[in-house]
C-alpha positions in Angstrom: 0.0 0.0 0.0 2.8 2.3 0.8 4.3 1.7 -2.7 0.8 2.5 -4.3 0.5 5.7 -2.3 3.9 6.7 -3.4 3.0 6.0 -7.1 -0.3 7.8 -6.9 1.4 10.9 -5.3 3.7 11.1 -8.3 0.8 10.8 -10.7 -1.1 13.5 -8.8 1.8 15.8 -9.0 2.4 15.2 -12.7 -1.1 16.1 -13.8 -1.2 19.7 -12.3 2.3 20.2 -13.5 1.2 19.4 -17.1 -1.7 21.8 -16.7 0.6 24.5 -15.5 2.8 24.0 -18.5 -0.1 24.2 -20.8 -1.5 27.4 -19.4 1.9 29.2 -19.4 2.6 28.0 -22.9 -0.7 29.3 -24.1 -0.1 32.6 -22.4 3.3 33.0 -23.9 2.0 32.0 -27.3 -0.8 34.6 -27.2 1.5 37.3 -26.0 3.9 36.6 -28.7 1.1 36.4 -31.3 -0.3 39.7 -30.1 3.0 41.4 -30.2 3.7 40.2 -33.8 0.2 41.4 -35.0 0.6 44.7 -33.3 4.0 45.4 -34.8 3.1 44.4 -38.3 -0.2 46.2 -38.3 0.9 49.2 -36.3 -1.7 48.5 -33.7 -4.4 49.0 -36.3 -6.5 46.0 -37.5 -9.9 45.2 -38.7 -12.3 43.1 -36.6 -12.3 40.3 -39.3 -8.5 40.0 -39.2 -8.6 40.0 -35.4 -11.3 37.3 -35.4 -9.4 35.1 -37.9 -6.3 35.5 -35.8 -8.1 34.3 -32.6 -9.6 31.3 -34.5 -6.1 30.2 -35.7 -4.6 30.9 -32.3 -7.2 28.6 -30.6 -6.4 25.8 -33.1 -2.7 26.3 -32.7 -3.0 26.2 -29.0 -4.3 22.6 -29.1 -1.4 21.6 -31.2 0.9 23.4 -28.8 -0.7 21.6 -25.8 -0.2 18.3 -27.5 3.5 19.2 -28.3 4.1 20.1 -24.6 2.5 16.9 -23.4 4.5 14.9 -26.0 7.8 16.5 -24.8 6.8 15.9 -21.2 6.1 12.2 -21.8 9.3 11.9 -23.8 11.2 13.4 -20.9 9.5 10.9 -18.4 10.0 7.8 -20.5 13.5 8.6 -21.6 14.6 7.0 -18.3 13.7 3.7 -19.8 16.1 4.2 -22.7 18.9 5.2 -20.3 18.4 2.0 -18.3 18.5 -0.1 -21.5 21.7 1.7 -22.5 23.1 0.9 -19.0 22.3 -2.9 -19.7 24.0 -2.7 -23.1 27.3 -1.5 -21.6 27.2 -3.7 -18.4 30.2 -6.0 -18.4 29.2 -9.7 -19.1 30.6 -12.9 -17.6 33.3 -14.8 -19.4 32.4 -17.4 -22.0 30.4 -20.4 -20.9 32.5 -22.8 -22.8 35.8 -22.6 -24.5 36.2 -25.6 -26.9 40.0 -25.4 -27.1 40.3 -25.3 -23.2 38.1 -28.3 -22.2 39.2 -29.9 -18.9 40.0 -33.6 -18.6 37.0 -35.9 -17.9 38.3 -36.7 -14.4 39.3 -33.1 -13.6 38.7 -31.9 -10.0 38.4 -35.4 -8.7 41.4 -34.9 -6.4 40.5 -31.4 -5.2 44.0 -30.0 -5.0 43.7 -26.2 -4.9 46.4 -23.6 -5.1 46.1 -19.9 -4.6 49.1 -18.1 -6.3 49.3 -14.5 -5.1 45.6 -14.1 -5.6 43.8 -10.8 -5.1 40.3 -9.9 -6.0 37.6 -7.2 -5.4 33.8 -7.2 -5.8 33.7 -4.4 -8.3 36.2 -2.2 -10.2 37.3 0.7 -8.0 36.5 -1.0 -4.7 39.1 -2.2 -2.2 40.5 -5.7 -2.4 38.7 -8.3 -0.3 41.4 -10.9 -0.8 45.0 -9.6 -0.9 47.9 -11.6 -2.2 46.7 -15.0 -1.0 49.1 -17.8 -1.6 48.2 -21.3 -0.3 48.4 -24.9 -1.3 45.5 -27.1 -0.3 46.2 -30.7 -0.8 43.8 -33.5 -1.3 41.7 -34.3 1.7 42.9 -31.4 3.8 40.5 -29.2 5.9 40.9 -25.5 6.0 40.1 -23.0 8.7 39.8 -19.4 7.5 40.5 -16.4 9.9 39.1 -13.0 9.2 38.6 -9.6 11.1 35.0 -10.4 11.8 35.4 -14.0 12.9 37.1 -17.3 12.3 35.9 -20.6 11.2 35.5 -22.9 8.3 34.2 -21.8 4.9 30.5 -20.9 5.0 30.2 -23.4 2.2 31.4 -27.0 1.9 32.9 -28.0 -1.4 33.4 -31.4 -3.0 36.8 -31.4 -1.2 37.4 -30.4 2.4 39.9 -27.7 2.9 41.6 -26.4 6.0 44.5 -23.9 6.2 44.5 -20.7 8.2 44.8 -17.7 5.8 45.1 -13.9 6.4 42.1 -12.4 4.7 39.9 -9.3 4.9 36.6 -9.1 6.8 34.5 -10.4 3.8 37.1 -13.0 2.9 35.3 -16.3 3.9 32.5 -15.8 1.5 34.8 -14.3 -1.1 36.8 -17.6 -1.3 33.6 -19.3 -2.4 32.9 -16.6 -5.0 36.4 -16.7 -6.3 36.4 -20.5 -6.8 33.3 -20.2 -8.9 34.5 -17.1 -10.6 31.5 -15.1 -9.5 34.2 -12.5 -9.0 37.2 -12.3 -11.2 40.8 -12.0 -10.0 42.5 -8.6 -9.8 45.8 -10.5 -9.9 47.2 -13.9 -9.3 45.7 -17.3 -10.2 43.7 -20.2 -8.7 44.7 -23.7 -9.7 42.6 -26.8 -9.2 44.2 -30.1 -10.0 46.9 -28.2 -12.0 44.5 -26.3 -14.2 44.1 -22.5 -14.0 40.4 -22.0 -13.6 40.6 -18.6 -15.4 41.4 -20.5 -18.6 38.1 -22.6 -18.4 34.6 -21.7 -19.6 32.3 -20.9 -16.7 30.0 -23.9 -17.4 33.0 -26.3 -17.5 34.2 -24.8 -14.2 31.0 -24.6 -12.2 29.6 -28.0 -13.3 32.7 -29.7 -11.7 32.3 -27.9 -8.3 29.7 -28.6 -5.7 28.7 -26.1 -3.1 26.5 -26.5 0.0 25.2 -23.1 1.1 25.0 -21.9 4.6 21.3 -21.2 4.0 19.9 -24.2 2.1 17.7 -23.5 -0.9 15.0 -25.7 -2.4 13.4 -25.0 -5.7 9.8 -25.7 -6.8 9.8 -29.2 -8.4 10.4 -32.8 -7.3 12.9 -33.8 -4.6 14.8 -35.7 -7.3 15.2 -32.5 -9.3 16.6 -30.6 -6.3 19.1 -33.4 -5.6 20.1 -34.1 -9.2 19.0 -31.1 -11.4 21.0 -32.4 -14.4 19.8 -35.9 -14.2 23.3 -37.4 -14.1 22.9 -39.7 -11.1 21.0 -43.0 -10.7 18.4 -43.7 -8.0 20.8 -45.8 -6.1 23.5 -43.1 -6.1 20.9 -40.6 -4.8 19.7 -42.9 -2.1 23.2 -43.6 -1.1 23.8 -39.8 -0.8 20.7 -39.5 1.3 21.8 -42.2 3.6 25.2 -40.6 4.1 23.4 -37.4 4.9 21.2 -39.2 7.4 18.1 -38.3 5.4 17.1 -41.6 3.9 14.5 -42.4 6.5 13.0 -38.9 6.3 12.7 -39.1 2.5 11.4 -42.7 2.6 8.3 -41.5 4.6 7.2 -39.5 1.5 4.5 -41.4 -0.4 6.2 -40.5 -3.8 9.8 -40.8 -2.5 12.2 -39.0 -4.8 9.3 -37.8 -6.9 7.8 -36.0 -4.0 6.7 -32.5 -5.1 8.5 -29.6 -3.3 6.9 -26.2 -3.0 9.1 -23.1 -3.4 11.5 -22.8 -0.5 10.6 -26.3 0.7 7.6 -24.9 2.7 5.8 -28.3 2.5 8.5 -30.4 4.0 9.4 -28.3 7.2 
C-alpha cells in the first residue's frame, strides 16, 4: 500500500504540472502572437482579421498543448532508454564454454587447490577483499579461515574439504567461495585446481565440476529428485546412497512418492 500511495502521489503531482505548463505555454504564445500582429499592423487592425487571428490561435493552442504533453512524456519515458543503455554497456561474464580449453574428464576429482598471489575485489574501483593470497590445499585437507569479523570454516562446503589458516579481509570467507566459482574475477594472481588454471576454463565447465552447500539451504519448486540431481546425471541408487550418508534416507522414505515428492518453493511443505 505504501508503494501504491507513493506512485499515486507522483501521478497527482504530474497532472497539475502538465496543466501549469499548458497554461503558461498558451499565455506565452498569445502574448507573442499579439506582439507580432501589433508590430506588423501598427496597432491597427480590422475586426475580421482579429477574429481570424483568434480562431487560428485557438487551433494552434491545441497543437501546442499536444506538443508540450509529448515533450513531457518523452522526458519521463527517456529514463527507460537510459536503463536499456546501461544494460548494453554492463560487463558480461566470461564465455560459458571454451572448446579449445576443455578440462580432462576426471578433472577436479582430487581437489588439490592452489592460490598463487591471488587478489580480488567485488567491483572495479573498490578495495581488495582478498589480498595476495598464496596457499596450497592438498587432497583431503581441511581449511580454517580467519578474518577480522570472525574465524571458522568456509561458510560453504565443497566437493573437497579444505583447512588452512589464511590472512584475509573481513568479507574473505564468502569471497573464497565466490572466487572459486568465478563469481568475482581476479585482480591479480591465479587459482589452480588439480593443476588447471580456472581462469582458462569456460564458466560452465568450471562450475559443473564444483559442488557447493550454502550456509542457508535453498529448495526450488519441483520434485525432490530435481533438487538433488538437477542435471539428471545420477542413478536412483546413487541418490539414495547420498541421502543415507546425509542421514536423510528415513526422512525421504516417509514421503509417499519418495524421490518424486513434489516440493513447494523454498521447501515450505517439508518443514
